[in-house]
Backbone bond lengths (Angstrom), bond angles and torsions (degrees), N, CA, C in turn:
res aa  C-N    CA-C-N  psi(-1)  N-CA   C-N-CA  omega(-1)  CA-C   N-CA-C  phi
1 M - - - 1.457 - - 1.534 110.72 -
2 A 1.331 116.26 -44.33 1.460 120.07 178.93 1.527 110.54 -63.40
3 L 1.321 115.88 -35.36 1.461 119.93 178.98 1.528 110.97 -65.79
4 L 1.318 116.82 -39.25 1.462 121.21 177.27 1.527 110.80 -64.33
5 A 1.334 117.12 -42.87 1.464 121.30 178.63 1.524 110.46 -62.46
6 L 1.318 117.05 -42.02 1.462 121.10 178.84 1.527 110.61 -64.81
7 F 1.316 116.87 -40.48 1.459 121.45 178.06 1.527 111.16 -62.28
8 L 1.328 117.10 -46.77 1.468 121.05 179.35 1.521 111.40 -63.65
9 L 1.323 116.91 -39.49 1.463 120.66 178.03 1.523 110.52 -63.00
10 S 1.323 117.55 -41.38 1.469 119.81 -179.79 1.527 111.35 -66.28
11 I 1.326 117.70 -34.51 1.468 120.75 176.65 1.524 110.34 -65.56
12 I 1.318 117.33 -42.19 1.467 121.40 179.40 1.520 110.52 -63.49
13 V 1.317 117.37 -43.93 1.472 121.23 -179.83 1.526 110.28 -64.11
14 C 1.309 117.59 -43.05 1.470 120.83 179.04 1.524 111.27 -64.21
15 A 1.302 117.24 -40.90 1.466 120.64 179.60 1.517 110.78 -65.17
16 A 1.325 117.56 -39.47 1.464 121.06 -179.76 1.521 110.98 -68.08
17 S 1.316 117.85 -35.86 1.465 120.28 -178.50 1.520 112.21 -81.16
18 A 1.318 118.53 -7.93 1.458 121.84 -179.00 1.523 112.69 -87.10
19 Q 1.319 117.90 6.44 1.456 120.76 179.52 1.523 109.47 -65.28
20 E 1.326 115.26 151.40 1.457 119.91 179.70 1.525 109.82 -65.32
21 P 1.334 116.54 143.22 1.463 119.21 177.54 1.527 111.01 -70.47
22 C 1.307 115.05 159.92 1.465 120.24 178.48 1.528 109.65 -67.00
23 P 1.349 117.18 143.16 1.465 119.07 174.76 1.527 109.11 -73.32
24 V 1.308 116.46 106.42 1.458 120.61 -177.00 1.517 110.50 -93.10
25 I 1.313 116.62 -34.06 1.460 120.72 -178.48 1.523 108.48 -104.34
26 C 1.313 115.63 112.70 1.463 121.91 177.63 1.522 108.44 -115.94
27 T 1.309 116.29 152.83 1.465 119.59 176.96 1.528 109.05 -69.28
28 L 1.308 115.36 162.86 1.461 120.50 178.10 1.523 111.68 -93.51
29 D 1.335 117.22 10.87 1.466 120.45 176.47 1.519 108.71 -58.19
30 Y 1.329 116.03 125.89 1.464 119.57 -179.94 1.516 108.99 -90.50
31 R 1.299 114.85 98.60 1.467 123.53 175.17 1.517 105.70 -130.79
32 P 1.336 116.72 77.84 1.463 120.84 -169.45 1.524 113.93 -59.87
33 V 1.321 113.60 146.84 1.461 121.61 172.96 1.521 107.82 -130.91
34 C 1.312 115.27 140.56 1.456 121.90 177.72 1.527 107.31 -96.97
35 A 1.333 116.53 131.91 1.464 120.52 -177.69 1.521 110.24 -140.92
36 T 1.327 115.17 159.20 1.460 120.94 178.15 1.519 109.63 -137.31
37 D 1.328 115.24 152.34 1.462 120.19 173.32 1.524 110.18 -110.72
38 G 1.323 115.95 14.81 1.459 121.29 -179.40 1.517 112.57 99.32
39 G 1.316 117.43 -20.52 1.457 121.70 178.76 1.516 111.57 -126.93
40 E 1.312 115.59 -43.75 1.463 122.09 -178.77 1.525 109.03 -107.72
41 T 1.333 116.26 139.95 1.462 121.82 174.45 1.518 107.02 -115.61
42 R 1.333 116.87 129.18 1.460 121.80 -175.75 1.509 111.52 -137.25
43 T 1.334 114.81 150.12 1.457 121.53 171.51 1.523 107.99 -96.60
44 F 1.323 116.08 127.72 1.460 122.10 175.42 1.515 107.89 -106.77
45 G 1.330 116.83 149.09 1.460 121.56 -177.39 1.514 113.92 -61.05
46 N 1.314 116.92 -32.62 1.465 122.00 176.18 1.526 108.54 -164.38
47 A 1.315 116.62 175.46 1.467 121.02 -176.10 1.526 111.89 -64.65
48 C 1.327 117.44 -32.75 1.464 120.61 178.17 1.528 110.59 -64.05
49 A 1.323 117.15 -41.26 1.465 120.66 178.24 1.526 110.98 -62.76
50 L 1.306 117.10 -36.31 1.465 121.81 176.41 1.527 110.60 -64.49
51 R 1.332 117.07 -48.50 1.470 120.64 179.09 1.522 111.20 -61.95
52 S 1.325 116.56 -40.03 1.457 121.30 179.83 1.526 111.24 -63.28
53 E 1.317 116.96 -44.64 1.473 121.53 178.15 1.525 110.29 -59.02
54 N 1.315 116.74 -46.62 1.464 120.42 -179.60 1.522 111.84 -62.08
55 C 1.303 116.95 -42.48 1.456 121.33 -176.00 1.533 112.32 -74.59
56 L 1.320 116.66 -51.49 1.463 120.39 -174.91 1.522 113.17 -70.32
57 R 1.320 117.10 -36.05 1.468 120.46 -176.47 1.526 112.93 -105.09
58 R 1.331 116.14 8.88 1.475 121.13 178.92 1.528 111.74 54.63
59 K 1.337 115.32 44.42 1.464 121.67 178.01 1.519 109.49 -97.26
60 N 1.326 115.76 175.22 1.460 120.43 179.83 1.529 110.27 -135.88
61 F 1.347 116.27 50.82 1.459 119.87 176.57 1.521 109.20 -72.12
62 R 1.316 116.21 137.45 1.458 123.00 177.38 1.523 108.52 -119.92
63 K 1.312 115.78 136.11 1.460 121.20 -178.81 1.520 110.16 -65.93
64 L 1.335 114.97 129.64 1.462 120.72 174.81 1.521 110.53 -92.65
65 N 1.346 115.13 -46.58 1.460 120.26 -178.69 1.521 110.18 -166.10
66 D 1.332 114.87 164.59 1.460 120.33 172.52 1.519 107.83 -73.85
67 G 1.326 116.30 148.68 1.460 120.90 179.76 1.519 111.38 98.69
68 E 1.324 114.24 171.41 1.461 120.01 -179.29 1.524 111.03 -70.57
69 C 1.310 115.15 153.69 1.468 120.53 175.78 1.524 108.82 -73.04
70 P 1.321 117.74 147.31 1.465 119.76 175.75 1.523 110.24 -63.49
71 K 1.314 115.39 147.59 1.474 119.67 -178.74 1.490 111.27 -91.59
């Protein structure tokens, strides 16, 4: 029984570590996207920059629209 529990735990750990890495290198193409996390609204340089921010900083920005956010 303990062996089965250890086996299941190792499968869970392997599955969790198999997640895709954060996109760290994004192109400098300026294709702005407006996004919000429910409190803050920000313009990101492109969709990759938005995904990178969410992944690296554990944020939850969601794209509102293409283009810069209104000021």
